[in-house]
C-alpha positions as CSV (number, residue, x, y, z in Angstrom):
1,M,-24.5,-25.4,50.4
2,A,-21.5,-23.2,49.6
3,K,-20.5,-23.1,45.9
4,E,-17.2,-24.8,45.3
5,K,-14.5,-22.4,44.2
6,R,-13.0,-22.8,40.7
7,K,-9.5,-24.2,40.6
8,D,-6.9,-24.7,37.9
9,K,-5.3,-28.1,37.0
10,S,-2.8,-27.6,39.9
11,R,-5.8,-27.2,42.3
12,V,-5.0,-23.5,42.9
13,V,-8.1,-21.5,43.6
14,L,-8.8,-19.0,40.8
15,R,-10.1,-15.5,41.5
16,T,-13.1,-13.8,39.9
17,G,-12.5,-13.3,36.2
18,E,-9.6,-15.8,36.1
19,S,-9.8,-18.9,33.9
20,Q,-7.5,-21.6,32.7
21,R,-7.7,-22.5,29.1
22,V,-7.6,-26.0,27.5
23,D,-3.9,-25.6,26.6
24,G,-2.9,-24.8,30.2
25,T,-2.5,-21.0,29.7
26,Y,-4.6,-18.4,31.6
27,H,-6.7,-15.4,30.9
28,F,-8.4,-12.7,32.9
29,C,-11.6,-11.1,31.9
30,W,-13.0,-7.7,33.2
31,T,-15.4,-4.9,32.2
32,D,-13.9,-1.5,31.5
33,E,-15.5,1.9,32.3
34,N,-17.3,1.8,28.9
35,R,-18.9,-1.6,29.9
36,K,-16.8,-3.4,27.3
37,R,-15.4,-6.8,28.0
38,R,-11.6,-6.9,28.1
39,Y,-9.2,-9.8,28.2
40,V,-5.5,-10.4,29.1
41,Y,-3.6,-13.6,28.6
42,A,-0.6,-15.2,30.3
43,K,1.4,-18.5,30.2
44,T,1.4,-18.8,34.0
45,L,-0.9,-17.8,36.9
46,D,1.8,-15.6,38.5
47,E,2.2,-13.7,35.2
48,L,-1.5,-13.3,34.9
49,R,-1.8,-11.9,38.4
50,Y,1.0,-9.5,37.8
51,K,-1.0,-8.2,34.8
52,E,-4.1,-8.0,37.0
53,E,-2.2,-5.8,39.4
54,L,-1.2,-3.4,36.6
55,I,-4.9,-3.3,35.4
56,E,-6.0,-2.5,38.9
57,K,-3.4,0.3,39.2
58,D,-4.5,1.7,35.9
59,K,-8.1,1.8,37.1
60,K,-7.1,3.7,40.3
61,D,-5.0,6.2,38.3
62,G,-7.8,6.7,35.8
63,I,-5.7,5.2,32.9
64,K,-8.0,4.1,30.0
65,A,-8.2,0.3,29.5
66,E,-8.3,0.8,25.7
67,A,-4.7,2.0,25.9
68,R,-3.7,-1.6,25.7
69,Y,-5.3,-1.8,22.2
70,T,-4.8,1.8,21.0
71,T,-1.8,2.3,18.7
72,V,0.4,5.4,18.2
73,N,-1.1,5.5,14.7
74,D,-4.6,5.7,16.2
75,L,-3.7,8.7,18.3
76,Y,-1.8,10.3,15.4
77,E,-5.1,10.3,13.4
78,L,-6.8,12.1,16.3
79,W,-3.9,14.6,16.5
80,I,-4.4,15.4,12.8
81,D,-8.1,16.0,13.3
82,L,-7.5,18.3,16.3
83,K,-4.3,20.1,15.4
84,R,-4.8,23.8,14.7
85,G,-2.7,26.9,14.5
86,L,0.0,25.5,12.1
87,K,0.7,27.0,8.7
88,N,-0.3,24.5,6.0
89,N,3.2,24.0,4.6
90,T,4.5,23.2,8.2
91,F,1.6,20.8,8.8
92,E,2.2,19.0,5.5
93,N,5.8,18.6,6.3
94,Y,4.9,17.1,9.7
95,K,2.5,14.7,8.1
96,Y,5.1,13.7,5.5
97,M,7.7,13.0,8.3
98,Y,5.2,10.8,10.2
99,E,3.9,8.9,7.2
100,T,7.4,8.2,5.9
101,F,9.3,7.3,9.0
102,V,6.9,6.5,11.8
103,R,3.7,4.9,10.6
104,H,4.9,1.5,9.4
105,Q,7.2,0.8,12.3
106,F,7.0,2.7,15.6
107,G,3.4,3.8,14.8
108,T,2.1,0.2,15.1
109,K,3.1,-0.1,18.8
110,T,0.3,0.1,21.4
111,I,0.4,3.3,23.5
112,S,0.6,1.4,26.8
113,S,3.5,-0.7,25.8
114,I,5.9,2.1,24.9
115,K,8.8,2.8,27.2
116,K,11.5,5.5,27.0
117,T,14.0,2.9,25.8
118,D,11.7,2.1,22.9
119,V,11.8,5.8,21.8
120,K,15.6,5.9,22.2
121,R,16.0,2.7,20.1
122,F,13.7,4.1,17.4
123,Y,15.7,7.4,17.2
124,N,19.0,5.6,17.2
125,Y,17.6,3.5,14.3
126,L,16.7,6.6,12.4
127,V,20.2,8.1,12.8
128,D,22.3,4.9,12.5
129,Q,20.5,2.9,9.9
130,R,18.3,5.4,8.0
131,H,21.1,8.0,8.2
132,L,18.7,10.9,8.9
133,K,20.1,14.4,9.7
134,P,19.5,15.8,13.2
135,S,17.1,18.4,11.8
136,T,14.9,15.6,10.2
137,V,14.8,13.6,13.5
138,D,13.9,16.9,15.2
139,S,10.9,17.3,12.9
140,I,9.8,13.6,13.6
141,H,10.2,14.2,17.3
142,T,8.1,17.3,17.2
143,V,5.1,15.3,15.9
144,L,5.7,12.2,18.0
145,H,6.1,14.1,21.2
146,Q,2.9,16.0,20.6
147,V,1.0,12.8,19.9
148,L,2.3,11.2,23.1
149,D,1.6,14.4,25.1
150,M,-2.0,14.0,23.9
151,A,-2.0,10.4,25.1
152,V,-1.0,11.7,28.6
153,D,-3.7,14.4,28.5
154,D,-6.4,11.8,27.5
155,A,-5.3,9.3,30.2
156,Y,-3.9,6.7,27.9
157,I,-0.5,6.8,29.6
158,R,0.9,8.4,32.8
159,N,4.1,10.0,31.4
160,N,5.4,11.0,28.0
161,P,8.1,8.4,27.2
162,S,9.7,10.8,24.6
163,N,10.6,13.5,27.2
164,N,14.3,14.5,26.9
165,V,15.0,11.6,24.5
166,L,16.0,14.0,21.6
167,K,18.3,15.9,23.9
168,E,20.0,12.7,25.0
169,L,20.3,11.5,21.4
170,K,22.0,14.7,20.3
171,Q,24.5,14.4,23.2
172,S,25.2,10.8,22.6
173,H,25.7,11.2,18.9
174,G,27.6,14.5,19.3
175,F,25.0,16.5,17.4
176,Y,25.4,20.2,18.0
177,T,23.5,23.0,16.4
178,E,25.8,24.7,14.0
179,K,25.5,28.4,14.2
180,R,24.7,30.1,11.0
181,K,27.7,32.0,9.7
182,S,27.3,35.5,8.2
183,L,29.4,36.9,5.5
184,T,32.3,39.0,6.6
185,R,32.4,42.6,5.3
186,P,35.0,41.7,2.6
187,E,32.9,38.6,1.6
188,Q,29.7,40.7,1.5
189,D,31.5,43.3,-0.7
190,L,32.9,40.7,-3.0
191,F,29.5,39.0,-3.4
192,L,27.6,42.2,-4.2
193,E,30.4,43.7,-6.4
194,Y,30.6,40.4,-8.4
195,L,26.9,40.4,-9.0
196,K,26.8,44.1,-10.0
197,N,29.7,43.9,-12.4
198,T,29.3,40.5,-14.0
199,P,26.9,40.6,-17.0
200,S,25.9,37.0,-16.6
201,S,24.9,37.5,-13.0
202,Q,23.6,41.0,-12.9
203,N,19.9,39.9,-13.0
204,W,20.5,38.4,-9.5
205,Y,21.9,41.5,-8.0
206,P,18.6,43.2,-7.0
207,I,17.0,40.3,-5.0
208,F,20.3,39.4,-3.2
209,A,21.0,43.1,-2.4
210,V,17.5,43.4,-0.9
211,L,18.2,40.2,1.2
212,V,21.6,41.6,2.4
213,G,20.2,45.0,3.1
214,T,16.9,44.3,4.9
215,G,17.3,41.0,6.8
216,L,13.9,39.9,5.5
217,R,13.2,36.1,5.4
218,V,13.4,34.6,1.9
219,G,9.6,34.1,1.7
220,E,9.0,37.7,2.7
221,V,11.3,39.0,-0.1
222,T,10.0,36.7,-2.8
223,G,6.4,37.6,-1.7
224,L,7.0,41.4,-2.0
225,R,4.7,43.2,-4.4
226,W,5.2,46.7,-5.9
227,C,2.4,48.0,-3.7
228,D,4.3,46.8,-0.6
229,I,7.2,49.2,-1.1
230,D,7.2,53.0,-0.9
231,L,10.2,54.2,-2.9
232,D,9.5,57.9,-2.1
233,E,9.4,57.3,1.7
234,G,11.9,54.4,1.5
235,I,9.7,52.0,3.5
236,I,9.0,48.2,2.9
237,D,5.7,47.0,4.3
238,V,6.2,43.3,5.3
239,N,2.7,41.9,5.7
240,H,2.7,38.3,4.3
241,T,5.1,35.6,3.1
242,L,5.2,33.5,-0.1
243,V,5.7,29.7,0.4
244,Y,6.3,27.0,-2.2
245,Y,5.9,23.4,-1.1
246,D,4.5,20.0,-1.9
247,H,0.8,19.7,-1.1
248,R,1.0,16.0,-0.4
249,T,-2.4,15.4,1.1
250,E,-4.7,17.9,-0.6
251,G,-6.4,15.4,-2.9
252,S,-6.8,16.9,-6.4
253,K,-4.6,19.8,-5.4
254,R,-1.5,17.6,-4.9
255,G,1.8,18.8,-6.2
256,C,4.2,21.7,-5.7
257,Y,2.8,25.2,-5.9
258,F,2.8,28.6,-4.2
259,N,0.6,29.8,-1.4
260,I,0.4,33.1,0.6
261,N,0.8,32.8,4.3
262,T,0.8,35.2,7.2
263,T,4.2,36.2,8.5
264,K,6.0,33.6,10.6
265,T,4.9,35.4,13.8
266,P,2.5,38.3,14.5
267,T,5.6,40.5,15.1
268,G,6.7,39.6,11.6
269,K,4.3,42.2,10.3
270,R,6.5,45.3,10.3
271,K,7.8,48.3,8.3
272,V,11.4,48.1,7.4
273,P,13.4,51.3,6.2
274,M,15.3,51.0,2.9
275,L,19.0,51.6,2.9
276,S,20.1,53.6,-0.2
277,F,21.6,50.5,-2.0
278,V,18.3,48.6,-1.3
279,K,16.3,51.4,-2.9
280,E,18.7,51.3,-5.8
281,A,18.2,47.6,-6.2
282,F,14.4,48.0,-6.4
283,L,14.8,50.6,-9.1
284,M,17.3,48.4,-11.0
285,E,14.8,45.5,-11.0
286,K,12.0,47.8,-12.2
287,E,14.2,49.1,-15.1
288,R,15.3,45.6,-16.0
289,Q,11.7,44.3,-16.2
290,E,10.7,47.3,-18.3
291,L,13.5,46.7,-20.8
292,L,12.7,43.0,-21.1
293,G,8.9,43.6,-21.2
294,L,8.6,41.3,-18.2
295,R,5.3,41.2,-16.3
296,C,4.0,39.2,-13.4
297,E,1.9,36.3,-14.8
298,A,1.1,34.8,-11.4
299,V,-1.9,35.1,-9.1
300,V,-1.4,33.4,-5.8
301,D,-4.3,33.4,-3.4
302,G,-5.5,36.7,-4.9
303,Y,-2.0,38.3,-4.7
304,T,-0.2,39.4,-7.9
305,D,2.3,42.0,-9.2
306,F,5.2,40.4,-7.4
307,I,8.5,42.3,-7.6
308,F,11.0,39.5,-8.2
309,L,10.2,37.3,-11.2
310,N,11.8,34.6,-13.2
311,R,11.9,34.8,-17.0
312,F,8.4,33.3,-17.2
313,G,6.9,36.0,-15.1
314,Q,6.5,33.7,-12.1
315,P,7.7,34.5,-8.5
316,Q,11.1,33.4,-7.4
317,H,11.4,30.8,-4.7
318,Q,14.1,29.7,-2.2
319,S,15.3,26.6,-4.0
320,T,16.1,28.5,-7.2
321,L,17.8,31.2,-5.3
322,N,20.1,28.8,-3.3
323,K,21.0,27.1,-6.6
324,A,21.9,30.4,-8.1
325,I,24.1,31.2,-5.0
326,R,26.0,27.9,-5.5
327,R,26.7,28.8,-9.1
328,I,27.7,32.4,-8.2
329,I,30.1,31.1,-5.5
330,R,31.7,28.7,-7.9
331,D,32.1,31.2,-10.8
332,C,33.3,34.1,-8.5
333,N,35.9,32.0,-6.8
334,D,37.1,30.5,-10.1
335,E,37.5,34.0,-11.5
336,H,39.6,35.1,-8.5
337,F,41.8,32.0,-8.7
338,L,42.6,32.8,-12.3
339,K,43.7,36.3,-11.2
340,D,45.7,35.1,-8.1
341,E,46.8,31.7,-6.9
342,K,46.1,32.9,-3.3
343,P,43.2,35.3,-3.3
344,K,42.8,37.4,-0.2
345,V,39.0,36.9,-0.2
346,L,36.8,34.1,-1.5
347,L,33.1,33.4,-1.1
348,P,32.4,30.7,1.5
349,H,29.5,28.3,1.2
350,F,26.3,30.0,2.3
351,S,22.5,30.1,1.7
352,C,19.8,32.7,1.4
353,H,19.2,32.6,5.1
354,S,22.9,33.4,5.7
355,L,22.2,36.8,4.2
356,R,19.6,37.5,6.9
357,H,22.2,36.7,9.5
358,T,24.7,38.9,7.6
359,F,22.3,41.8,7.9
360,T,22.0,41.2,11.6
361,T,25.8,41.1,12.0
362,R,26.2,44.4,10.2
363,M,23.6,46.0,12.6
364,C,25.5,44.6,15.6
365,E,28.8,45.9,14.3
366,A,27.2,49.3,13.8
367,G,26.1,49.4,17.4
368,V,22.3,49.3,16.6
369,N,20.1,48.9,19.7
370,V,19.0,45.3,20.3
371,K,15.3,46.3,20.4
372,V,15.7,48.0,17.0
373,I,17.3,44.8,15.7
374,Q,14.4,42.7,17.1
375,D,11.9,44.9,15.4
376,A,13.7,44.9,12.0
377,L,14.0,41.1,12.0
378,G,10.5,40.5,13.2
379,H,11.5,38.3,16.1
380,K,8.7,37.4,18.5
381,D,11.0,36.6,21.3
382,I,13.8,38.9,22.4
383,S,15.9,35.9,23.4
384,T,16.2,34.9,19.8
385,T,17.7,38.3,19.0
386,L,19.9,38.3,22.1
387,N,21.4,34.9,21.2
388,I,22.4,36.3,17.8
389,Y,23.5,39.5,19.3
390,T,25.6,37.7,21.9
391,D,27.3,35.5,19.3
392,V,28.2,38.4,17.1
393,T,29.5,40.6,19.9
394,K,31.7,37.8,21.2
395,E,33.4,37.7,17.8
396,L,33.6,41.5,17.7
397,R,35.2,41.5,21.2
398,K,37.7,38.9,20.1
399,S,38.7,41.0,17.0
400,E,38.9,44.2,19.1
401,F,41.2,42.6,21.6
402,E,43.4,41.3,18.8
403,G,43.8,44.9,17.7
404,L,44.4,45.9,21.3
405,E,47.1,43.2,21.6
406,L,48.9,44.6,18.5
407,F,48.7,48.1,20.0
408,F,50.3,47.0,23.3
409,Q,53.0,45.1,21.5
410,K,54.0,48.2,19.6
411,E,54.0,50.3,22.8
412,Y,56.1,47.6,24.6
413,N,58.6,47.5,21.7
414,K,59.0,51.3,21.9
415,V,59.7,51.2,25.6
416,S,62.1,48.3,25.4
417,T,64.2,50.1,22.7
418,L,64.7,53.2,24.9
């Protein structure tokens, strides 16, 4: 005798794995590829069967059943375990961004439920309600995008829902990358002359002169040791960088302190020739320390004898230098306003990194070959150098044509008076 087929309360025949619960709702039970029992629930039979179709599609496409129960946080933990090749300070920053802004909200979502609109909504929330800067959202996106990429690779989802979302966010909010401005020649001269001739700021002249005259990154300059420079040959050997950051997840080592890292890229290891005023700056720093009896008291990952020191014999770091620049800008401009109500040149707002761009601009103005510029700056990708080179030469072309315009106007005026 044939077994009677199971039916729900409405006498509709139920399929294998389907059941109606006491409260009238439905559930479907199946076994995944790991032989684990899985369940989905629905208020109506039509809704349940729609979910069954999605499950069957996932099976055919090789999508893991556990994606329905795996959260973004679960995959983030896996990403942390597997991620390699990042410098520790960068990795710590990424983890901080995730723990602060993602974990307790977006991170609780299940991988399979995330749609592109969810990512868009989350990024809009970060900008509109948390008032985060574009660069901060960029860092958050870097981590989240990699986590979701890993979910695609491991067959939790078909496509990465964060693809192109950051680009669309920047367009919709009008975020545009502001090009770093270099100091003009008069501004550069004003800056260095003020440092050199102002007793209260003279101690800052050597390190800022080296930044202006070498194009080195801040960590490369602050990490320089006396053994890294050859004053006789006039060569700087850039072979490491000094970083100062908060070791947030290092257990007993938590807190802000220095570490030595490799250069930003392999091509960052390079030998940079000294300009005459750069050599002079090193000699001035050496003489200053000898007069003060100042010696390096720091040992960072086995490195010591750093060139640029604070009054405690510790290496300088970027935050201190940028604070010093802000004070120098204020005092220098105040001094010039006292001399003249409308000074011809004032110092604009800028940072340490602006001095790297200033050095690049001076090289472009001098007509230095772009490959030489790339080597001097330690750029891995020539396109990075070319972007800067193109921006600078556009400005140069404009100024040259302004001069040409004046020349033609004079010639035209001569002809018209004949």
